[in-house]
N, C-alpha and C positions, 0 to 999 in steps of 0.2 A: 645182677644187677649192675647200675649206672657203670660205675668204675673197673668190674672186670669187665664186663664186655669191650670196653674200649683197650685196656691193656692187652687182651685178646687178641684184638687186632693191630696194637703196637704197644702197642711201648705203653639245757643241758639237762633239782628238786628245792627248792630256795631251802636251806637249813634254820630249822626255827629255833629260835633264839631266844633261851628262858628270860623271861625278865622278874626275877624273882622282886618283891617289894623289899627296897632299901631307908624306909622307912625308921625300923631300930635295928641295932646290932645286931638281934638277936634272930633275926630275917636273914640278915645277911647271911649269917652262919648257920643257915638251912639250906644255902645252896648247896645241891649235893656237886662233887666232884666233877661229876658227868658232864651237868650243866653248865658246869664256869667250864671245863674244856670243851664243849658246844662253842662258847659264845668267840673263844680265843682261836680256834684249830685253823679258820680260813685265814687268819694273818697271815700276811710272809714268812714273819720269820717262823712262823709254825707248822710251814707245810712242809711234808717228807719228800724230799727233791731227789732225784737220780745225782743231779753234783750241786755240791752245798753253795746257797748264794745264786745261782743260776736257773732259771726254765729252760728245761730242755726240750725240743719239739722236734717231731722227726716228721720228714715227708721221704717221698719218694725223689730221683733223679733219673733223667732231665723233671725238672719242675714246670709242666705244660699250664699255655694260656687258655682259657682266661682267669685259671685258678691261682695262676702266679705268673709274673712277668718277667721276661727278661732270665729264665731258669735259674732265678735269685732269689730264695725263700726270704733272706734276710732283710729285703728292701719296702717292705710292707703293703705291694702292691699286687695288683690280684686278688680275687676273692677272700682263697684261704688264708693268703700271706697276710692279708689285714685281718678277717675273722681272727686268726692264730695272735694276733698283738694285740688284737681288743679283748679278748680274753685272759691275756696275760697283763694289759692293765687293772682289769677288774682284780687280779688275783692279787696288784699291789707291784709289778714288775717293769722299771722302764724298759726300753729299746734295750739299752746296754746293758740288760739283764738277763737278756732271752739271746739263748745259742742255737742253732739247727743242729742237726742231726743226718746224714741220710738214712734212709731206711726203704727197703725194696717193699714194694706195694702188699705182697702178700705175707712177707716176715710180719707188717707191722700187728696184724691180727692172728699170727699161729700163737699155739700156746709156748708159755713158758716167759722166762722175766727179759722185762724192755728194760732197753737204756734210753730210755726219754721220758719226762714227765707225760706227755700226750703227744698223739702223731696227729696229723692233720692231711689227710689224703684222698679226698672224694666218698672216704669206705663208706657204704651203705648199711645200715643198722638190720642187721639179720639175726633170729632166734641161734642158728647155727654155730655163726661168729660169736656173739655172746655167751655161749659156753666158757670159751680159751679166754676172750679177753673183755674187759669193760669198757661201754660207752657213754660217755656225757648223752644229756638229750639232745635229742636232734638242732642242728644249726643252720639246717638247712631243709626246705622240702622239697625233692625233686620236681620239675614241671615236665612238662610236653611241650615238643615246637615242630614247628611245619617247615620242610626244606625242600625247595625248589630251584629248579636252572634257572638262571639269570636270566632274564629278559622273558620270561615264560608268561605264560598267561596269569597265572593266579603268585607270581614273583612280590607283586608289587602289594598286593592285601596287605589292608593296614584293621583288618578284623575278621572276629571269625564267620560273622555273615558272607562276604564276601568270598570265602572257601567252600558256599554252599553246594555250588555247581561244579568242583573238582573232583576230578577222578584222583582217589589216595591211597596208596600204598602204606600196607602199615604188617608187624608179622603179628602170627594168632597167639592169643594167648598170655599179654603185654597188657599194662596198664596205657599204654598206645594204643591199642587195639579200643577200650572200653573208654579212651577219651573221645574217640572220633567220633564213636555211637552216639554218647551222652553229652558231648560239649558241642564240637562241629556240626554233629547230625547232617552231615549231607545227600545231596537228593538221591546220588546212587548208592549202593552199596560203595564197600571201599573195597581194595582187590586186597586177600588178605594170604601171605605167606607163610610157609613152615619155617623157614629163616631171616632174619634179619637182612643179611646178603643179598637175599632174593629182591627185597622191598628196595634195597639200595640199586640192585642189578637194571630194576624195573623204571628207575628215576633216572639212569644213566642210560635207558636206551629209549626214554620217555612211551613209554608204557602207561605211566600214570604220569599227573600232575606233578604233583607235591607226596611225602611221603611223611609220616610221623613217627619221631621215636625220643624219648628220652631226650631233657638238652645238653647234657654231658655228649652224648652221641650223637647227638647233630653238630656240636662244635669238632668230633672230630672227621665226621665224613664230609662236612665243607672241608675240613684242614687237608686232610691226608688222602679220600677215597674218591668224590665224586668233583674233577675238574665242574671249574663255574657254578658251582651250586653255592646256596645261600640258605641263610636262617632268616625265612619269610616273618617269623614271628612264636611267641613262648607264647602257654597257656596255662592254668590248673585243671587238673585235672578233677571229678569229683567220684565219691561212692570208695568205697574197699577202705583200706588201709592204705597210707601215704609214705611212701618209699623218701627213707630218710637218711643225711648223712650225720654222723656223730663223730666226736674227738674219742681217740681211741685210748685206752690205758691198758695197764695189767690188771688182769684178775685179779679182784681185792684191793685196786689200789686205795689209800688215805685218802687222795685226791678227788677222787669221784663226787662226793657230794658237795666242792669247793669248786671245781669246774663246773657240775650242773648248776649251782648257783651264780656262777658269771655267764653260763651263756641264757639265764633264766632273764639274769638283770638287763644284757643285752637285748633279747629278745622286748622284754616293757619298756625299755626306753626308746624304742626302735630304731637301735642301731645295727642290728643283725639285716634289716628290711633296708636301710640307706645305703651296707655294701652292697646289699645285692643288687638293687637297683645301679649303682656304680658301677662294678664290674661284672655284673651277669647282662644287664639290659643295655645301656648306655654305651660303658666301653669295647663290648663284645657284637655291638652291632645283634641284639634279639630283643624287637621293642614288644611290650607284653600286647597279645590280640585282646581284645574284649567284644 
């Protein structure tokens, strides 16, 4: 998964609210305790929190860009900081009521009690991880990215069509390979490598014009692995089950329905799309390729 591979190198169901008739006292009295609880469970004062009166959010340190900015999750800048504060807002918390806790990446989804209400750290939702923790509905669907050497023949491509004649490197058995074949559809077969590092080295050695990896990995490749490389752009995959990032909660967390509701609300209002555009496209220099 995206974040896992990066760190090896370095480092939400809208809850239905019962709307019982209220035209007579008898109908009000018939409202069950369970239904009544469902209507109030997601109000701030009803939430079961790790620290009373505060929403505690976990993430790793250092907190990398473009997910965070200036290694400071509390500033609201960067994609995941912005998402976390948006979710907090949907839950009824203002900025002063949010506190951050440092949590190592692997510890976030390890079994056991958690000292955070939810953790945000590019954690991909997987069946194995879901055995140990609860995940919110996905707040980000991982996209693919094209990486090339600055000044190269295809480094300035503005569309997928402009990549048709590129010699592309990609790792075998990945969603990236499917995306190359199904979305870019290059004129010549891509160079397929057993390991991602081999594709990266092929780019370094100019054996390929570009490589395709997931966007989180592309940020790391350009920042730390291949000098003078750039993200040409990002694009959506087709087919298969999309990889999504989810907010992590303790297994059986009473917060999950409320966090899911908050994520769903942000999706339906278009807020998540706006945050993605701001921090993973415009600010991060990863334009959409269509």
